[in-house]
Structures are given as structure tokens and as C-alpha cells.
C-alpha positions as CSV (number, residue, x, y, z in Angstrom):
1,M,57.3,10.9,23.6
2,T,55.3,7.8,22.6
3,S,56.3,5.3,19.9
4,N,54.7,1.9,19.2
5,G,52.8,2.0,22.5
6,A,56.0,2.7,24.5
7,Q,56.5,5.9,26.4
8,Y,60.0,7.5,26.2
9,L,61.1,9.6,29.1
10,Q,64.4,11.5,29.6
11,F,66.2,12.0,32.9
12,D,69.5,13.5,34.0
13,F,71.4,10.5,35.3
14,H,74.3,10.9,37.7
15,A,77.5,11.5,35.8
16,E,78.8,8.0,36.8
17,L,75.9,6.5,34.9
18,D,76.9,8.0,31.6
19,G,76.0,5.7,28.7
20,F,73.2,3.9,30.5
21,W,69.5,3.8,29.5
22,V,66.6,1.9,31.1
23,H,63.7,-0.2,29.9
24,V,60.8,-0.8,32.4
25,C,58.4,-3.5,31.5
26,V,55.1,-2.6,33.2
27,E,52.9,-5.5,34.4
28,P,54.7,-8.3,32.5
29,D,52.9,-11.5,31.8
30,H,53.9,-13.1,35.1
31,K,52.0,-13.8,38.3
32,D,54.9,-12.8,40.7
33,F,56.3,-9.6,39.1
34,T,54.8,-6.2,38.6
35,Y,57.9,-4.6,36.9
36,I,61.0,-5.8,35.2
37,V,63.7,-3.2,34.9
38,S,66.4,-3.8,32.2
39,I,69.4,-1.5,32.3
40,Y,71.7,-1.2,29.3
41,K,75.0,0.5,28.7
42,N,75.3,1.2,25.0
43,D,74.5,3.9,22.5
44,E,71.1,2.5,21.4
45,H,69.4,5.4,23.3
46,P,70.8,8.5,24.8
47,T,72.0,8.5,28.4
48,G,69.1,9.0,30.8
49,T,66.4,7.5,28.5
50,V,63.7,5.5,30.4
51,I,61.3,3.5,28.2
52,L,58.0,2.3,29.7
53,S,56.4,-0.6,27.8
54,D,54.4,-3.7,28.3
55,T,56.9,-5.9,26.4
56,L,60.5,-6.9,27.2
57,P,63.4,-6.2,24.9
58,Y,65.0,-9.3,23.4
59,A,68.6,-8.0,24.1
60,Y,70.1,-9.3,27.3
61,P,70.6,-6.3,29.7
62,D,73.8,-5.3,31.5
63,M,71.8,-5.1,34.7
64,Y,68.3,-6.0,35.6
65,M,65.8,-6.0,38.5
66,C,62.5,-7.8,39.0
67,V,60.0,-6.1,41.2
68,D,57.4,-8.3,42.9
69,N,53.7,-7.6,43.6
70,K,54.7,-6.1,47.0
71,Y,57.1,-3.7,45.3
72,H,60.2,-5.4,46.6
73,A,63.2,-5.6,44.2
74,I,63.5,-9.4,44.7
75,R,65.9,-10.3,41.9
76,V,68.9,-8.1,40.9
77,Y,71.6,-9.1,38.4
78,T,74.7,-7.3,37.2
79,N,77.1,-8.1,34.4
80,P,80.4,-9.0,36.1
81,V,82.1,-6.1,34.1
82,H,79.9,-3.6,35.9
83,R,80.1,-5.1,39.4
84,R,81.7,-3.1,42.3
85,N,81.3,0.2,40.4
86,G,78.6,1.6,42.6
87,Y,76.0,1.6,39.8
88,W,73.3,-0.1,41.9
89,V,73.6,2.5,44.7
90,L,73.0,5.3,42.2
91,F,70.3,3.4,40.4
92,G,68.7,2.5,43.7
93,V,68.4,6.2,44.6
94,F,67.1,7.0,41.1
95,F,64.5,4.1,41.1
96,K,63.2,5.0,44.6
97,S,62.3,8.4,43.3
98,F,61.3,7.3,39.8
99,F,58.8,4.6,41.0
100,A,57.3,7.0,43.6
101,T,56.8,9.7,41.0
102,E,55.7,7.6,38.0
103,F,53.8,4.8,39.6
104,N,53.0,6.0,43.2
105,V,55.0,3.0,44.4
106,D,57.3,2.8,47.4
107,L,60.1,0.5,46.0
108,E,61.9,-1.4,48.7
109,A,64.5,-4.1,49.2
110,P,63.2,-7.6,50.0
111,F,63.2,-9.1,53.5
112,D,65.3,-12.0,52.3
113,R,68.4,-10.3,50.8
114,S,72.1,-11.0,50.5
115,K,74.8,-9.2,52.4
116,M,75.9,-7.5,49.2
117,T,72.3,-6.3,48.5
118,D,72.0,-5.1,52.1
119,R,75.1,-3.0,51.8
120,I,73.9,-1.5,48.5
121,Y,70.5,-0.8,50.0
122,A,72.0,0.9,53.1
123,K,74.2,3.2,50.9
124,A,71.3,4.1,48.7
125,R,69.1,4.8,51.7
126,R,71.7,7.1,53.2
127,I,72.1,9.1,50.0
128,A,68.3,9.4,49.6
129,G,67.9,10.4,53.2
130,Q,65.6,7.5,54.0
131,T,65.4,6.6,57.6
132,F,63.1,3.5,57.3
133,A,64.8,0.3,56.4
134,T,63.0,-3.0,55.5
135,P,64.2,-5.5,58.1
136,T,66.2,-8.6,57.0
137,L,65.0,-12.1,57.4
138,K,67.0,-13.8,60.2
139,G,68.3,-17.1,58.9
140,G,67.8,-16.0,55.4
141,R,70.3,-15.1,52.6
142,I,71.9,-12.4,54.8
143,D,73.2,-15.1,57.1
144,Q,74.7,-17.2,54.2
145,D,77.7,-16.9,52.1
146,E,77.4,-15.0,48.8
147,M,76.6,-17.1,45.7
148,E,77.0,-16.4,42.1
149,P,73.7,-16.1,40.3
150,P,72.6,-18.9,38.0
151,R,74.0,-18.6,34.4
152,D,70.6,-18.7,32.9
153,P,67.8,-16.5,34.3
154,A,64.7,-18.5,35.1
155,F,62.6,-15.5,34.1
156,P,62.1,-13.7,31.8
157,L,62.1,-16.6,29.4
158,I,62.9,-14.3,26.5
159,W,66.5,-14.2,27.9
160,F,66.8,-17.9,28.5
161,G,70.0,-19.2,27.0
162,Q,71.5,-15.8,26.6
163,R,74.3,-14.3,28.6
164,I,76.4,-11.1,28.5
165,G,78.3,-11.1,25.3
166,G,76.2,-13.7,23.5
167,F,74.4,-17.0,23.9
168,N,75.1,-20.1,26.0
169,E,76.5,-22.9,24.0
């Protein structure tokens, strides 16, 4: 279905992803990103809805992923409430297939990734049956302690000043 230039698709998400829907901004107005994936857990759309659009929703997502021009998921953020629930493993498997089918894109993890991202990537690869793994950058984030992401996202600007549950004061 198409509405206001956006394409609405429906998928069967894994049972653990009940309540989630996704918005994919295709080719945002940014020189470094090709896709921005916003993931929401609410009843605004039915579970499994994926919206493809050239605009970003104003509402701050529960989870998001920025995909660069080399099709690496270089920025990933998760609302603390949803962390350690395994959602990124399941979404990783879904997005690997989704991006290949919808955009003929081989979505991969970045070379410079954190230990947590590397563990998620390894689990998703095993579930998907993928044998190839993007190598990690020695001396990069994988060799450093985990850090909390910045409170304000640097991009997209539409979300600046927002946070889960409201606005920064």
C-alpha cells in the first residue's frame, strides 16, 4: 500500500518482536548515510509494518540504525528499556534479508564496532546461517571499554534535544 508517497509493507516478525514496527528513510538528506532505520514499539501501526519513505518521522524511536554508503550499520542505538532483550539479534536477521530483497543490498556490520555490537552480529550471523564475517578493526572500538552513547544524537537533527520519554531539559 502507498500513502503520501510512503510505501507500507507488512511482514511476519518473530513473536518476540510483537508490538514493533519499522520506518526506513531511504536516501536521507545526508552525505554519509543511505538509510536510517527507526524502530518503534507502540500501537501506532500493526506489528510487522515496515514503512519506506524519503522523510524521517518526528517521533524519537525506541531503536535506530544508520546505514552508511558502504551498507554498514555504523550507528545503532537502543532505548535502555529494550537493551539486553535480544531484539537487535532478531532485527539483524530480519534486516539482512529485508535489505537484500528490497534494495539488493548486502547489509553488514562496520569494521570499527564495539564488543557488544560484535556479539550481536555473531549471533545474528549464526541464526541466518551466514559464514562470512566482516573483520574487526584492530585497535578500534572492539579493543576499548563499552561507552554509553551520547544523550543527544548528532544526526538526524530532527531528533536533536529529544530522548526516550520526552525532551532534554
